[in-house]
PDB file as gemmi writes it, atoms N, CA and C in Angstrom:
CRYST1    1.000    1.000    1.000  90.00  90.00  90.00 P 1                      
ATOM      1  N   MET A   1      20.187  29.931  45.748  1.00  0.00           N  
ATOM      2  CA  MET A   1      20.984  29.004  46.520  1.00  0.00           C  
ATOM      3  C   MET A   1      20.897  29.389  47.981  1.00  0.00           C  
ATOM      4  N   SER A   2      20.677  28.403  48.836  1.00  0.00           N  
ATOM      5  CA  SER A   2      20.514  28.682  50.244  1.00  0.00           C  
ATOM      6  C   SER A   2      21.850  28.607  50.980  1.00  0.00           C  
ATOM      7  N   ARG A   3      21.813  28.970  52.213  1.00  0.00           N  
ATOM      8  CA  ARG A   3      22.999  29.003  53.041  1.00  0.00           C  
ATOM      9  C   ARG A   3      23.359  27.592  53.512  1.00  0.00           C  
ATOM     10  N   VAL A   4      24.632  27.298  53.633  1.00  0.00           N  
ATOM     11  CA  VAL A   4      25.093  25.983  54.074  1.00  0.00           C  
ATOM     12  C   VAL A   4      24.692  25.800  55.541  1.00  0.00           C  
ATOM     13  N   PRO A   5      23.975  24.717  55.863  1.00  0.00           N  
ATOM     14  CA  PRO A   5      23.548  24.512  57.251  1.00  0.00           C  
ATOM     15  C   PRO A   5      24.658  23.883  58.091  1.00  0.00           C  
ATOM     16  N   SER A   6      24.475  23.915  59.384  1.00  0.00           N  
ATOM     17  CA  SER A   6      25.363  23.239  60.311  1.00  0.00           C  
ATOM     18  C   SER A   6      24.672  21.940  60.715  1.00  0.00           C  
ATOM     19  N   LEU A   7      25.235  20.797  60.319  1.00  0.00           N  
ATOM     20  CA  LEU A   7      24.610  19.493  60.536  1.00  0.00           C  
ATOM     21  C   LEU A   7      25.561  18.563  61.278  1.00  0.00           C  
ATOM     22  N   SER A   8      25.006  17.511  61.863  1.00  0.00           N  
ATOM     23  CA  SER A   8      25.844  16.491  62.485  1.00  0.00           C  
ATOM     24  C   SER A   8      26.425  15.595  61.393  1.00  0.00           C  
ATOM     25  N   TYR A   9      27.495  14.927  61.728  1.00  0.00           N  
ATOM     26  CA  TYR A   9      28.152  14.079  60.730  1.00  0.00           C  
ATOM     27  C   TYR A   9      27.271  12.916  60.291  1.00  0.00           C  
ATOM     28  N   GLU A  10      26.377  12.429  61.172  1.00  0.00           N  
ATOM     29  CA  GLU A  10      25.491  11.327  60.788  1.00  0.00           C  
ATOM     30  C   GLU A  10      24.571  11.728  59.635  1.00  0.00           C  
ATOM     31  N   ARG A  11      24.015  12.926  59.716  1.00  0.00           N  
ATOM     32  CA  ARG A  11      23.121  13.399  58.654  1.00  0.00           C  
ATOM     33  C   ARG A  11      23.877  13.654  57.361  1.00  0.00           C  
ATOM     34  N   ILE A  12      25.106  14.159  57.457  1.00  0.00           N  
ATOM     35  CA  ILE A  12      25.928  14.411  56.272  1.00  0.00           C  
ATOM     36  C   ILE A  12      26.245  13.094  55.566  1.00  0.00           C  
ATOM     37  N   ILE A  13      26.667  12.097  56.330  1.00  0.00           N  
ATOM     38  CA  ILE A  13      27.011  10.798  55.743  1.00  0.00           C  
ATOM     39  C   ILE A  13      25.785  10.143  55.133  1.00  0.00           C  
ATOM     40  N   ALA A  14      24.644  10.217  55.814  1.00  0.00           N  
ATOM     41  CA  ALA A  14      23.412   9.620  55.277  1.00  0.00           C  
ATOM     42  C   ALA A  14      23.028  10.265  53.946  1.00  0.00           C  
ATOM     43  N   ALA A  15      23.128  11.588  53.860  1.00  0.00           N  
ATOM     44  CA  ALA A  15      22.789  12.284  52.617  1.00  0.00           C  
ATOM     45  C   ALA A  15      23.771  11.923  51.504  1.00  0.00           C  
ATOM     46  N   LEU A  16      25.069  11.839  51.826  1.00  0.00           N  
ATOM     47  CA  LEU A  16      26.065  11.479  50.810  1.00  0.00           C  
ATOM     48  C   LEU A  16      25.890  10.033  50.345  1.00  0.00           C  
ATOM     49  N   GLN A  17      25.493   9.152  51.251  1.00  0.00           N  
ATOM     50  CA  GLN A  17      25.256   7.767  50.845  1.00  0.00           C  
ATOM     51  C   GLN A  17      24.069   7.669  49.904  1.00  0.00           C  
ATOM     52  N   ARG A  18      23.049   8.487  50.109  1.00  0.00           N  
ATOM     53  CA  ARG A  18      21.916   8.509  49.181  1.00  0.00           C  
ATOM     54  C   ARG A  18      22.317   9.058  47.815  1.00  0.00           C  
ATOM     55  N   LEU A  19      23.418   9.811  47.772  1.00  0.00           N  
ATOM     56  CA  LEU A  19      23.919  10.363  46.512  1.00  0.00           C  
ATOM     57  C   LEU A  19      24.965   9.454  45.851  1.00  0.00           C  
ATOM     58  N   GLY A  20      25.160   8.248  46.389  1.00  0.00           N  
ATOM     59  CA  GLY A  20      26.042   7.284  45.742  1.00  0.00           C  
ATOM     60  C   GLY A  20      27.367   7.030  46.421  1.00  0.00           C  
ATOM     61  N   PHE A  21      27.657   7.688  47.512  1.00  0.00           N  
ATOM     62  CA  PHE A  21      28.909   7.455  48.229  1.00  0.00           C  
ATOM     63  C   PHE A  21      28.755   6.263  49.157  1.00  0.00           C  
ATOM     64  N   SER A  22      29.848   5.561  49.383  1.00  0.00           N  
ATOM     65  CA  SER A  22      29.833   4.450  50.336  1.00  0.00           C  
ATOM     66  C   SER A  22      30.977   4.646  51.331  1.00  0.00           C  
ATOM     67  N   GLN A  23      30.717   4.231  52.560  1.00  0.00           N  
ATOM     68  CA  GLN A  23      31.720   4.368  53.610  1.00  0.00           C  
ATOM     69  C   GLN A  23      32.720   3.237  53.455  1.00  0.00           C  
ATOM     70  N   ILE A  24      34.010   3.591  53.384  1.00  0.00           N  
ATOM     71  CA  ILE A  24      35.021   2.555  53.202  1.00  0.00           C  
ATOM     72  C   ILE A  24      35.814   2.292  54.476  1.00  0.00           C  
ATOM     73  N   ARG A  25      35.959   3.296  55.332  1.00  0.00           N  
ATOM     74  CA  ARG A  25      36.670   3.064  56.590  1.00  0.00           C  
ATOM     75  C   ARG A  25      36.482   4.230  57.531  1.00  0.00           C  
ATOM     76  N   GLN A  26      36.848   3.994  58.782  1.00  0.00           N  
ATOM     77  CA  GLN A  26      36.872   5.053  59.775  1.00  0.00           C  
ATOM     78  C   GLN A  26      38.137   4.884  60.589  1.00  0.00           C  
ATOM     79  N   ARG A  27      38.822   5.968  60.791  1.00  0.00           N  
ATOM     80  CA  ARG A  27      40.034   5.949  61.594  1.00  0.00           C  
ATOM     81  C   ARG A  27      39.931   7.098  62.579  1.00  0.00           C  
ATOM     82  N   GLY A  28      39.756   6.768  63.828  1.00  0.00           N  
ATOM     83  CA  GLY A  28      39.577   7.802  64.841  1.00  0.00           C  
ATOM     84  C   GLY A  28      38.283   8.545  64.606  1.00  0.00           C  
ATOM     85  N   SER A  29      38.370   9.845  64.513  1.00  0.00           N  
ATOM     86  CA  SER A  29      37.161  10.658  64.326  1.00  0.00           C  
ATOM     87  C   SER A  29      36.986  11.110  62.883  1.00  0.00           C  
ATOM     88  N   HIS A  30      37.563  10.390  61.943  1.00  0.00           N  
ATOM     89  CA  HIS A  30      37.423  10.733  60.533  1.00  0.00           C  
ATOM     90  C   HIS A  30      36.874   9.551  59.754  1.00  0.00           C  
ATOM     91  N   ILE A  31      35.832   9.796  58.986  1.00  0.00           N  
ATOM     92  CA  ILE A  31      35.155   8.761  58.220  1.00  0.00           C  
ATOM     93  C   ILE A  31      35.441   9.006  56.746  1.00  0.00           C  
ATOM     94  N   ARG A  32      35.905   7.967  56.064  1.00  0.00           N  
ATOM     95  CA  ARG A  32      36.272   8.074  54.653  1.00  0.00           C  
ATOM     96  C   ARG A  32      35.144   7.505  53.797  1.00  0.00           C  
ATOM     97  N   LEU A  33      34.721   8.280  52.801  1.00  0.00           N  
ATOM     98  CA  LEU A  33      33.698   7.850  51.854  1.00  0.00           C  
ATOM     99  C   LEU A  33      34.275   7.892  50.451  1.00  0.00           C  
ATOM    100  N   GLN A  34      33.705   7.080  49.580  1.00  0.00           N  
ATOM    101  CA  GLN A  34      34.181   7.060  48.199  1.00  0.00           C  
ATOM    102  C   GLN A  34      33.015   6.812  47.256  1.00  0.00           C  
ATOM    103  N   LYS A  35      33.166   7.330  46.033  1.00  0.00           N  
ATOM    104  CA  LYS A  35      32.167   7.135  44.982  1.00  0.00           C  
ATOM    105  C   LYS A  35      32.922   6.852  43.691  1.00  0.00           C  
ATOM    106  N   GLN A  36      32.509   5.802  42.998  1.00  0.00           N  
ATOM    107  CA  GLN A  36      33.147   5.432  41.741  1.00  0.00           C  
ATOM    108  C   GLN A  36      32.426   6.122  40.589  1.00  0.00           C  
ATOM    109  N   LEU A  37      33.147   6.927  39.835  1.00  0.00           N  
ATOM    110  CA  LEU A  37      32.635   7.533  38.616  1.00  0.00           C  
ATOM    111  C   LEU A  37      33.162   6.723  37.439  1.00  0.00           C  
ATOM    112  N   SER A  38      32.727   7.050  36.252  1.00  0.00           N  
ATOM    113  CA  SER A  38      33.151   6.282  35.087  1.00  0.00           C  
ATOM    114  C   SER A  38      34.656   6.360  34.841  1.00  0.00           C  
ATOM    115  N   ASP A  39      35.267   7.505  35.118  1.00  0.00           N  
ATOM    116  CA  ASP A  39      36.680   7.672  34.816  1.00  0.00           C  
ATOM    117  C   ASP A  39      37.583   7.847  36.033  1.00  0.00           C  
ATOM    118  N   ARG A  40      36.998   7.973  37.234  1.00  0.00           N  
ATOM    119  CA  ARG A  40      37.809   8.206  38.438  1.00  0.00           C  
ATOM    120  C   ARG A  40      36.994   7.919  39.696  1.00  0.00           C  
ATOM    121  N   GLN A  41      37.680   8.005  40.823  1.00  0.00           N  
ATOM    122  CA  GLN A  41      37.027   7.831  42.113  1.00  0.00           C  
ATOM    123  C   GLN A  41      37.065   9.147  42.867  1.00  0.00           C  
ATOM    124  N   LEU A  42      35.972   9.458  43.540  1.00  0.00           N  
ATOM    125  CA  LEU A  42      35.941  10.601  44.435  1.00  0.00           C  
ATOM    126  C   LEU A  42      36.099  10.076  45.849  1.00  0.00           C  
ATOM    127  N   ARG A  43      37.044  10.601  46.590  1.00  0.00           N  
ATOM    128  CA  ARG A  43      37.258  10.203  47.982  1.00  0.00           C  
ATOM    129  C   ARG A  43      37.182  11.450  48.850  1.00  0.00           C  
ATOM    130  N   ILE A  44      36.371  11.356  49.884  1.00  0.00           N  
ATOM    131  CA  ILE A  44      36.226  12.486  50.796  1.00  0.00           C  
ATOM    132  C   ILE A  44      36.315  11.995  52.229  1.00  0.00           C  
ATOM    133  N   THR A  45      36.656  12.894  53.120  1.00  0.00           N  
ATOM    134  CA  THR A  45      36.750  12.593  54.537  1.00  0.00           C  
ATOM    135  C   THR A  45      35.780  13.499  55.284  1.00  0.00           C  
ATOM    136  N   VAL A  46      34.980  12.883  56.153  1.00  0.00           N  
ATOM    137  CA  VAL A  46      34.021  13.628  56.959  1.00  0.00           C  
ATOM    138  C   VAL A  46      34.446  13.486  58.414  1.00  0.00           C  
ATOM    139  N   PRO A  47      34.643  14.598  59.131  1.00  0.00           N  
ATOM    140  CA  PRO A  47      34.989  14.499  60.546  1.00  0.00           C  
ATOM    141  C   PRO A  47      33.761  14.131  61.369  1.00  0.00           C  
ATOM    142  N   ALA A  48      33.947  13.287  62.364  1.00  0.00           N  
ATOM    143  CA  ALA A  48      32.840  12.861  63.226  1.00  0.00           C  
ATOM    144  C   ALA A  48      32.631  13.902  64.319  1.00  0.00           C  
ATOM    145  N   HIS A  49      32.058  15.029  63.937  1.00  0.00           N  
ATOM    146  CA  HIS A  49      31.797  16.137  64.861  1.00  0.00           C  
ATOM    147  C   HIS A  49      30.310  16.426  64.908  1.00  0.00           C  
ATOM    148  N   ARG A  50      29.875  16.933  66.038  1.00  0.00           N  
ATOM    149  CA  ARG A  50      28.484  17.376  66.173  1.00  0.00           C  
ATOM    150  C   ARG A  50      28.505  18.801  66.684  1.00  0.00           C  
ATOM    151  N   PRO A  51      28.175  19.757  65.930  1.00  0.00           N  
ATOM    152  CA  PRO A  51      27.925  19.746  64.498  1.00  0.00           C  
ATOM    153  C   PRO A  51      29.223  19.950  63.713  1.00  0.00           C  
ATOM    154  N   VAL A  52      29.170  19.629  62.433  1.00  0.00           N  
ATOM    155  CA  VAL A  52      30.276  19.914  61.520  1.00  0.00           C  
ATOM    156  C   VAL A  52      30.146  21.381  61.132  1.00  0.00           C  
ATOM    157  N   LYS A  53      31.246  22.105  61.170  1.00  0.00           N  
ATOM    158  CA  LYS A  53      31.211  23.527  60.827  1.00  0.00           C  
ATOM    159  C   LYS A  53      30.695  23.734  59.405  1.00  0.00           C  
ATOM    160  N   ARG A  54      30.072  24.863  59.192  1.00  0.00           N  
ATOM    161  CA  ARG A  54      29.555  25.192  57.858  1.00  0.00           C  
ATOM    162  C   ARG A  54      30.664  25.257  56.822  1.00  0.00           C  
ATOM    163  N   SER A  55      31.786  25.832  57.192  1.00  0.00           N  
ATOM    164  CA  SER A  55      32.894  25.941  56.237  1.00  0.00           C  
ATOM    165  C   SER A  55      33.448  24.563  55.888  1.00  0.00           C  
ATOM    166  N   THR A  56      33.488  23.659  56.849  1.00  0.00           N  
ATOM    167  CA  THR A  56      33.954  22.296  56.591  1.00  0.00           C  
ATOM    168  C   THR A  56      32.977  21.576  55.670  1.00  0.00           C  
ATOM    169  N   LEU A  57      31.688  21.721  55.924  1.00  0.00           N  
ATOM    170  CA  LEU A  57      30.680  21.099  55.069  1.00  0.00           C  
ATOM    171  C   LEU A  57      30.759  21.659  53.651  1.00  0.00           C  
ATOM    172  N   SER A  58      31.005  22.938  53.524  1.00  0.00           N  
ATOM    173  CA  SER A  58      31.140  23.552  52.205  1.00  0.00           C  
ATOM    174  C   SER A  58      32.307  22.928  51.437  1.00  0.00           C  
ATOM    175  N   ARG A  59      33.434  22.707  52.108  1.00  0.00           N  
ATOM    176  CA  ARG A  59      34.606  22.087  51.460  1.00  0.00           C  
ATOM    177  C   ARG A  59      34.324  20.625  51.099  1.00  0.00           C  
ATOM    178  N   ILE A  60      33.587  19.916  51.963  1.00  0.00           N  
ATOM    179  CA  ILE A  60      33.231  18.523  51.679  1.00  0.00           C  
ATOM    180  C   ILE A  60      32.387  18.451  50.412  1.00  0.00           C  
ATOM    181  N   LEU A  61      31.409  19.334  50.296  1.00  0.00           N  
ATOM    182  CA  LEU A  61      30.536  19.343  49.125  1.00  0.00           C  
ATOM    183  C   LEU A  61      31.313  19.687  47.858  1.00  0.00           C  
ATOM    184  N   LYS A  62      32.275  20.588  47.988  1.00  0.00           N  
ATOM    185  CA  LYS A  62      33.098  20.949  46.828  1.00  0.00           C  
ATOM    186  C   LYS A  62      33.947  19.765  46.385  1.00  0.00           C  
ATOM    187  N   GLN A  63      34.549  19.046  47.325  1.00  0.00           N  
ATOM    188  CA  GLN A  63      35.356  17.880  46.998  1.00  0.00           C  
ATOM    189  C   GLN A  63      34.500  16.753  46.433  1.00  0.00           C  
ATOM    190  N   ALA A  64      33.256  16.643  46.914  1.00  0.00           N  
ATOM    191  CA  ALA A  64      32.345  15.594  46.453  1.00  0.00           C  
ATOM    192  C   ALA A  64      31.688  15.959  45.129  1.00  0.00           C  
ATOM    193  N   GLU A  65      31.905  17.177  44.671  1.00  0.00           N  
ATOM    194  CA  GLU A  65      31.311  17.678  43.429  1.00  0.00           C  
ATOM    195  C   GLU A  65      29.783  17.594  43.467  1.00  0.00           C  
ATOM    196  N   VAL A  66      29.236  18.029  44.606  1.00  0.00           N  
ATOM    197  CA  VAL A  66      27.792  18.020  44.832  1.00  0.00           C  
ATOM    198  C   VAL A  66      27.356  19.447  45.117  1.00  0.00           C  
ATOM    199  N   SER A  67      26.293  19.892  44.461  1.00  0.00           N  
ATOM    200  CA  SER A  67      25.772  21.226  44.737  1.00  0.00           C  
ATOM    201  C   SER A  67      25.004  21.206  46.056  1.00  0.00           C  
ATOM    202  N   LEU A  68      24.874  22.347  46.669  1.00  0.00           N  
ATOM    203  CA  LEU A  68      24.156  22.446  47.939  1.00  0.00           C  
ATOM    204  C   LEU A  68      22.706  22.012  47.791  1.00  0.00           C  
ATOM    205  N   ASP A  69      22.066  22.398  46.694  1.00  0.00           N  
ATOM    206  CA  ASP A  69      20.677  22.022  46.476  1.00  0.00           C  
ATOM    207  C   ASP A  69      20.514  20.508  46.321  1.00  0.00           C  
ATOM    208  N   ASP A  70      21.436  19.865  45.602  1.00  0.00           N  
ATOM    209  CA  ASP A  70      21.391  18.408  45.454  1.00  0.00           C  
ATOM    210  C   ASP A  70      21.634  17.718  46.788  1.00  0.00           C  
ATOM    211  N   PHE A  71      22.498  18.295  47.604  1.00  0.00           N  
ATOM    212  CA  PHE A  71      22.811  17.719  48.906  1.00  0.00           C  
ATOM    213  C   PHE A  71      21.623  17.846  49.858  1.00  0.00           C  
ATOM    214  N   LEU A  72      20.953  18.986  49.827  1.00  0.00           N  
ATOM    215  CA  LEU A  72      19.844  19.215  50.758  1.00  0.00           C  
ATOM    216  C   LEU A  72      18.579  18.467  50.359  1.00  0.00           C  
ATOM    217  N   ALA A  73      18.437  18.067  49.112  1.00  0.00           N  
ATOM    218  CA  ALA A  73      17.220  17.376  48.650  1.00  0.00           C  
ATOM    219  C   ALA A  73      16.950  16.084  49.416  1.00  0.00           C  
ATOM    220  N   PRO A  74      17.952  15.185  49.630  1.00  0.00           N  
ATOM    221  CA  PRO A  74      17.649  13.950  50.361  1.00  0.00           C  
ATOM    222  C   PRO A  74      17.408  14.148  51.844  1.00  0.00           C  
ATOM    223  N   LEU A  75      17.786  15.284  52.395  1.00  0.00           N  
ATOM    224  CA  LEU A  75      17.563  15.521  53.830  1.00  0.00           C  
ATOM    225  C   LEU A  75      16.105  15.752  54.036  1.00  0.00           C  
TER     226      LEU A  75                                                      
END                                                                             
C-alpha cells in the first residue's frame, strides 16, 4: 500500500466520480458527493482546497469505503 498523496480537490472529485459518486451540491468551500448502494447511501464532503491535506484525504477515503489503491487507479 502506498502513501496517501496530497491532491487538489478537483482531482479527488474526478476520481470519486469515476468510482460511482455524484456531486449533489456545493455550499461555500465544501462539495457534497453521494453514492447509492443497494442498502444505503454513502455521503461525503470534500473541502475545496488546493491541496487537500493527506490526513483529510485519508478520512474521505475511509468514509467513502474506498481503498487507496482503488482510488489511485483512475488517476
